[in-house]
C-alpha positions in Angstrom: -5.1 21.3 -110.3 -4.9 18.7 -112.9 -1.2 17.9 -112.2 -2.3 16.3 -108.9 -3.8 12.8 -108.7 -5.6 13.6 -105.5 -5.6 15.6 -102.2 -4.2 13.5 -99.4 -4.6 16.0 -96.5 -6.9 18.9 -96.8 -6.2 22.5 -95.7 -8.7 22.1 -92.8 -7.2 18.8 -91.7 -3.7 20.4 -91.7 -4.8 23.4 -89.7 -6.7 21.3 -87.1 -3.8 19.1 -86.5 -1.3 22.0 -86.3 -3.5 23.6 -83.6 -3.4 20.3 -81.6 0.4 20.1 -82.0 0.7 23.7 -80.8 -1.2 23.0 -77.7 0.9 19.9 -77.0 4.2 21.8 -77.5 2.9 24.7 -75.3 2.1 22.3 -72.5 5.3 20.3 -72.8 7.6 23.4 -72.8 5.7 25.4 -70.2 8.1 27.8 -68.5 10.7 27.5 -71.2 11.5 29.3 -74.4 12.2 26.7 -77.1 14.3 27.4 -80.2 12.5 26.2 -83.3 14.9 25.0 -85.9 13.2 24.9 -89.3 14.6 22.5 -91.9 14.5 24.5 -95.2 13.0 24.7 -97.6 10.1 22.3 -97.0 9.3 23.1 -93.4 8.9 26.9 -93.7 5.1 26.9 -94.2 4.5 24.4 -91.4 6.8 26.2 -89.1 5.1 29.5 -89.7 1.7 28.1 -88.9 2.9 26.1 -86.0 4.8 29.0 -84.4 1.6 31.1 -84.4 -0.3 28.5 -82.3 2.5 27.9 -79.7 1.7 30.1 -76.7 5.3 30.6 -75.5 8.2 32.9 -76.1 10.1 31.2 -79.0 13.0 31.9 -81.2 13.7 30.8 -84.7 16.6 29.6 -86.7 17.0 27.6 -89.9 19.1 24.9 -91.5 19.1 23.7 -95.1 20.1 20.2 -95.8 20.1 18.4 -99.2 19.6 14.8 -99.9 17.1 14.8 -102.8 18.2 17.2 -105.6 15.6 16.9 -108.4 14.8 13.2 -107.6 11.7 11.9 -105.8 13.7 9.6 -103.5 16.5 10.6 -101.1 20.1 9.9 -102.4 21.1 9.0 -98.9 24.0 11.5 -99.1 23.3 14.4 -96.7 25.0 17.7 -96.8 24.4 20.9 -94.9 23.7 23.7 -97.3 22.9 26.4 -94.7 23.9 26.1 -91.0 22.4 27.7 -88.0 23.2 31.2 -86.9 22.5 30.6 -83.2 24.4 28.5 -80.7 22.5 25.5 -79.3 24.4 24.9 -76.0 22.0 24.8 -73.1 18.9 25.5 -75.3 15.7 23.6 -75.6 15.7 22.8 -79.4 12.7 21.7 -81.4 13.5 20.7 -84.9 10.6 21.4 -87.3 10.7 19.0 -90.2 8.3 18.8 -93.2 8.5 15.1 -94.0 10.4 12.0 -92.8 10.7 9.1 -95.2 13.8 6.9 -94.8 14.9 9.0 -91.8 18.5 9.1 -93.0 18.6 12.9 -93.3 16.9 13.4 -89.9 19.2 10.9 -88.2 22.2 12.8 -89.5 20.7 16.1 -88.5 19.9 14.9 -85.0 23.4 13.6 -84.4 24.9 16.9 -85.7 22.7 19.0 -83.4 23.2 16.8 -80.4 27.0 17.3 -80.8 26.3 21.0 -80.1 25.1 20.3 -76.5 21.5 21.5 -76.4 19.6 21.1 -73.1 17.0 19.1 -75.0 16.4 18.1 -78.6 13.0 17.0 -80.0 11.5 16.7 -83.4 8.1 17.8 -84.7 7.5 16.3 -88.2 4.4 17.2 -90.1 4.5 14.0 -92.2 6.0 10.6 -91.6 5.9 8.0 -94.4 4.7 4.6 -93.2 7.2 1.8 -93.0 10.3 3.5 -94.6 12.4 4.4 -91.5 15.4 2.2 -90.9 15.9 3.3 -87.3 13.6 4.5 -84.5 13.9 8.2 -84.7 12.0 8.9 -81.5 9.8 11.6 -83.0 8.0 13.4 -80.2 5.5 15.2 -82.4 4.0 13.8 -85.6 1.3 15.5 -87.6 0.3 12.7 -89.9 1.5 9.2 -90.9 1.0 8.8 -94.6 1.5 6.1 -97.2 5.0 5.9 -98.8 3.9 8.0 -101.8 5.7 11.1 -103.1 3.7 14.1 -102.0 3.7 17.8 -102.7 2.1 21.0 -101.3 2.2 22.9 -98.0 5.9 23.6 -98.4 6.8 20.3 -100.1 7.9 20.5 -103.7 8.9 18.7 -106.8 11.7 20.7 -108.6 10.5 23.8 -106.6 6.9 23.5 -107.8 3.8 23.0 -105.7 5.1 24.5 -102.4 2.4 27.1 -102.3 -0.5 24.6 -102.3 -2.6 24.9 -99.0 -2.9 21.1 -98.8 -0.8 18.0 -99.3 -1.4 16.0 -102.5 -0.1 13.2 -104.6 1.1 14.4 -108.0 0.4 12.7 -111.3 3.1 11.0 -113.3 6.0 11.0 -110.8 
């Protein structure tokens, strides 16, 4: 695709790491049934693949939060666009996030979810941008640490384009 400067993480690399994460999560949550909370829209592809390699009974719910709009950098203002349908009290919750850059959105989301009294709350992020987080977000599961470039593919978009790419790439001219 000529709109991409280069592929950053190949489809094979993604799938290999997701299988590893699935094994870690399965071992860590043995005997429990975690609730996977996907952060829409970007995490839906990752969450679907990850869920298939977790060998446990799991449930799903979704939230949508906005902090980007059409920009390539977070505005810093977070708002919940779609809230959860399920109650979290007493549940083991695993937030599935596509990418963490400044960490402001995830920090807000974690505080919001902790206020709902889950038994436990952890985060599984596919991508973490190097050196941009202002606080230690205590991410239990991380797929890849990447340079602080704007990326698309595998659920990540730019103005709703590129989500369906089976890899993560750096677009041209953004």
